[in-house]
N, C-alpha and C positions, 0 to 999 in steps of 0.2 A: 386777730383779724388783720389781713394784709392791707397795705396802703393802696388806695385807689387813686390813679392818675386821671386827670381831666382829659377829655377828648383832644383839647388843643395840645396838651403836653404829649399825649400819645402820638399825634400827627407829627409834632416837632421831632420826637425821637425816631420816628419812622423815616422821616426825610434825612436826618443826620446819619442813621444807620445805612441808608442807601448810598449816601455820598461816600462814607468810609469804605463800604464794600466795593464800590466802584473804583476807588483809588487803589485799593489792594489788588484788584483784578488787573488794572492797567500796569501796575508795578510788576506783578508776577509775570505778565505776558511779555513785557519788553525788557525785563532784566534778565540777561542770559545766565547769570549765576544762580538763578532760582529754578528748581525743577519740581514740577508737580508730582505728587506721590502716584505710584503705579496703581494703587488700589485704595478705595475709601469704603470701609465696611464690607470688604470682600466683594464689592460689585464693580464690574468694569466701568471705566469712564465712558462718557458719551462718545461714540465713534471708535472706541478702542476695540480691537479684535480680542475676544475672550481667549484665555489660555487653552491650549490643547490638552485634553485629559490624558493622563499617563495610562498606557495599556501594556502591561508586562506580558500579556498572553498573545500579543500580535506576532505573526510570523509571515514571511513573504510567500508568494505563490510557489507551489511545489514544482520543482524541476528535477524529476527523478529519472536517472539513467535506467534503472531496472524496469520502470513502467514503460519508458520509451522502447526498450528492447522487446517487450511483449507486444506492444502496439505496432512496432515496426515489422514484426513477423506475422501480423494478422492480415488476412485478405478481407478488404472492406467492401460492403455492399449497401450503397445508399438507397436501394429500393426497399430496405427493411428499416423500420423505425420503432424503437421501444419507448413506451411511456412507463412511468414509475409513480403511481398515484395512490398506493395503498399502504404507505408506511404509517404505522400506528404505534402508540405507547410513549414511553419516556425517551430520554436522550440516547440511552444504550440501544434500545430497540430501533428507533428511527434511523440513527446513524448507520447501524449495520445493514438495515434494509436498503437504504439508499446506496451504500457502497456495493452491496451485492448486485443491485440493478446496473450500476456502472460496469461491474466486472462481467456480468452476463452480456452486456452490450459489446464490450471488447471481444468476448469470446465469439459472438455471432458476427462481429464486424458491422454491427448495425449503428444507425444514428440514434440519438437519445433526446427526448424532450426534457427540459429541466424538471427534475422531480418535484412533486408536491407532497404535502404532509396532511394527514387526517387529524383534525383537532379533537382533543379529549372533551367530554361533556363537562362544562364548568360547574354544573350543579351536582354531578355525581362522577367523581374521578375514576370510578371502576368502569365506566363506559368509555371505551377507547375507540370502538368501531362505529363512530357516529355518522360517517359518510360526509361530514362537513370538512371541506378541504381548503387549504390555504397554500400559499407559495412557500418555497424553500427558505426564504428569508425569515420565516417565523422562528427558526432556530439557527440558521447558518448564514455565513457571508457569501451571497450568491456570486458576487464578482470574483472573490477568491476562488470559488469552485470553477468558474469559467476560465480564469487565468491559469489555474493549475492544469486543467485539461488541455488548454492550448499549448502549454509548455511541455507537459509530460506525455500527452497522447494526442498530438495535433491532428491525426487522421480521424479521430472520433468527432463527428459533427454533432453539435448541440443546437437544438431548436428552442427558441424562447417559449413557444407554445405550440399546441397542436395545429392552430391556425397558420403557423409559420411553415408548416410542411408543404412543400410545393406539390400541386396537383392532388392534394387530399382535402376533400370538402365535406366529408360526412363521417364524423367520429363514430357513428353507430356501426360503421363497417370495421372498426377495430376488432382484433381477435384477442381473447383473453388467454393467458397462459401463466400457470404457476411453474416456474423454471424447473424445479426439482421433480416435478411430476413426470418428466420425460424419462426418469431413471427409476428402475424397480429397486425396492428395498434399500433406500438410502440409510446408511448407519448414522449413529449419533455424531460421528466425527466428520460427517459431510459426504459429498459426492465421492465415490471410490475412484472414479476416473474423470476428473474435471476436464481434461483435454479432449475427451470423447463427446462432451456435451454439444459442441458446435455441430457435429455430424448428426447427432440425435435431434437437434433442433431443426435442421434443414430437412431431414426426413419427415418430421412431423409437419412442417410447413407446406410440404408438397400437396397435401390434401386440400389446401385452401387456394392453390394456384388457379387463377382464372385469367388467362391471357386477354380475354375480351374486355376486362375491366382495367382501365388505365390507372396509373398512379402507384405510389408505394404501398406496401403492406405495413399496417400499424399494429403492433403487438402490445396489448396492455399487460404488463407484468404484474402478477399477484405479489403479495407480500412474501418476500423471501428473507428469512431471518438467519437462523443458525444452520446453514446447509452448505456453504461454500468453504472448502478447506483452504484456509488463508495461506498456508505455507507451501501449497502446490506450485507456486511460481517462484519459490526461493525466499529466504529470510529478508533480503533487502526489499523486495516487493511488499511482503507482508507488513513490514514495519514502517514503510513510507506511504502506502496507499491511503491509509486513513487520513492523512494530512491534506488530501484534496478538499476535505471539509474542515471549516474553521468556525467556531461559534460566532454569532453576530457581535458587532462591535460594542453595543451598549452593555451587554452582559459581561464582556471582557473587561470593560472599564469598571463596572460595578464590582467584579471579582477583585480587580486590582485595588480598588478603594477599600474593600473589605479587609484585605491583607494589610494595607497601610494603616487602617484603623486598629486592627489587632495589634500591630507593632507599637502604635502610639499608646493604646489603652493599657497594655501590659509592659510598657517600657522595654521592648525587645529591640535589640540592634540587629536588624535583618537585612541581608542583601537579597532583595526580592527577585533578582535576576537569576539566582541559583535554581536549578531544576528541583531539588529537594531542600527544604529549609531545616537545617539541623537544630535540635533543641528549641523548636518554636511552638509547635502544637501537635496534639494527637487528633487525627481526623476519624470520626466515627459516623458511618452511614447507618442511621437508625431506621431500618426499613420495616416500620410497623404502621404505616399509613393504611387506610381502609382498603385500598385496592390490593395491597400486598396480603393483608390478613385474610381477605375474602377470596383471593385468587389462586392460592396455592393448595395442592392436594395434600392429603393426610401425611404422607411420608415426610413432607417438608415442614409440617406444622411446628415442630419443636424449634426450628430456626426462625419461624415467623413470630414467635412469642417475644414480647418485650423483655421478660425476665431473662430469657436465654441470651439475647443480644447484649443486654445491659451487663450481665455478669461477665460474659466473655470479653467485652470491650474494656471494662474497668480493670480486669486482670491483665490485659495487654497494655493498657495506657502507659505504665511506667517505662516501657521500652522507648518511648519518645523523648525521655529525659526532659519532660515539660509537665507543668501542673495545669496546662490549659487544654481543654477538650473542645474542639470545634465540631458541632453536630450538624450533619446534613439530614434534614427531615422536612417533609411538607406538612407536618402536624405538630404545632407548637405545644399542644397538651402532652404529647408523647415526650417532647423535649423536656418539659417541666418535670415529668415523672423521672426521666433519666437524671436530671439535675439533683433531684432528691436522693436517688441512688448514689450519685457521685459524692454527695455531701456526707454520706454514711460510710464511704469506702475507707479502707485503712490508710490510703494515701489521700491527701487533700487535693481535689481537682476543682477547677473553675470551668463551668460549662458556658459556652457562648455560641451564637449563631449569626448569620448574616443580618438578621433582623435586629440584633443587639448592637452590631458594629457599625451599620450604616445609619446615618443621621440626616435630618432635614430633607432637602430635595432628593438626595441619593436614596433615602429610605422610601420616599414617595414614588420615585422612579421604579424601585424594586417592587413595591406593592402594586403598581400599575401593570406589571407583567403577568402573564398567565402562569398557572401552576407549573407547567413543564418548562417554561422559559426561566422561571425563578430557580429551578433545579440546575440550570446551566451554570449559575453563579457558584453553587456548591461543587459542581463537577470540576470547575477550574481551580477553586480553592483547594480541593482535596488532592489535586495533582502535586501541590507543593508541600503537603503535610510532612512532618518529621516521621510519622508512622501512620498507617491507615488500617482500618478494619471494616469489613462488610460481610454480608452473608451470601452463601453459594448460589441461591436462585435469583440473584439480582444482577441484571446486565449492567446496571449503573456501577455497582461495586466491582464487577469483573473488569469493566472497561477502564475504570480508574486504576485498578491494581495492575492490569496488563501494561498500561502506558507507563506506570511507575517502574515496572519490572525491567524495562529497558535500562534503567540506571542502577539496578541491583547487581551485586556481585554473585550472589547465589543463583545458579541457573537450574537447580533441581527443585523448582518451585511447586511441582505437582506430586512430590514424594512425601508430603506430610510436614508437620503433624496435622495441618488442616487441609481443606480442599485445595487451597493455594497458599503457600507460605514462602516468603523470603524476608530479608531483613528490613524491607520497606513496607510490607503489606501482609495482611492475613485475610483470607476469605474463609469463613467458617462453614463447615459441613464435612460430610464423609469424604475421606481421601479417595481420589479418582472419581468422585461423583460429578455428574454433569460434564462429561468430557467435551461436549459440544462447545462450551464456552472457550476453553483453551484452544480448541482446534478451529473454531469457525467465527470467532469474534475479532474483528479488525481492531487492533489497538490504536 
């Protein structure tokens, strides 16, 4: 049993402790040789500015000469304004849809309202066309988008909202258009003559011309996904255009922290500034979530199966020269199944995810994000993987692989042995299958 001090003694020690602490504080404050510690228990001191989080995925606004050239040759028409409010799906879908909207606006010489995004149903991820819309910042850095347009295509006027359009007061007067509907028999590789689209657009628009009605004509663009041939403006344009979009800052920081934690957890000496991290980890996009399994037609079914993906990925994993497999998936039960498969493989692999690597407040911040926002963390992490694998009917996998392909030495990436193959990535499926991804998905 502990010793009990009387109330008088307690008060006496309390007064004495206060005097001692006060003396220490006065000495520390006025003695120039003493410096207070920068951190106590990892919490910033009162009044101290918190440290700025490291963000290895940040990059400046795009200033592209190839885009300037196209925009400089365009005849602009401020009486036509495009909206882009029907972008649905995951990061690969939404990114490409928004980029197509911008490219069609440039073709028409039209102004553009900042695009919006359609939210996925939080209770049923298979439902992507909910009609519930939010602003572009749900996924992307809006200021970066505006700055990039200002630098690379300054003639393209951007409106903050439809209410910002001068002399336009009734959104019900907007005209709906699916851009590729103006062209007959569009092949899988996209518009056969994209340069002709402008003339086709203005021919179509003539039927709505009403001189007695003042104000601009607002065109609501439908979701345009894999229809614009990205290399029609040249390789420099194709490879730079996607950089007008940059993931929002919080997911960039979380992705950075995920990689930092991976390096610390597995004692890896990594230079995270490198485009591709050698001998660090194998990136596997396990696309077996409910929306993928239910959403693909019978010819694709074999590549939607967990068993097919798991077998292919674990056979490829040794190419990375690492025993660590980072899995991108929105279904942790599927990740657990894959971890069991990995434990039985001939080579010993350790499976990890962003949910394993992020801790404390970082994990809480990740869990507070929506399903599609969380996938942005995986998207960024996978860009740095030593080697990467995905399946052919996934725009996420294709987008990652095509961005990584910029750093690959092999340029015959569509010649096999898989649907897309180079030394940095493999997309599994029939060779030359889904040509629309390679032809129409902006990296």
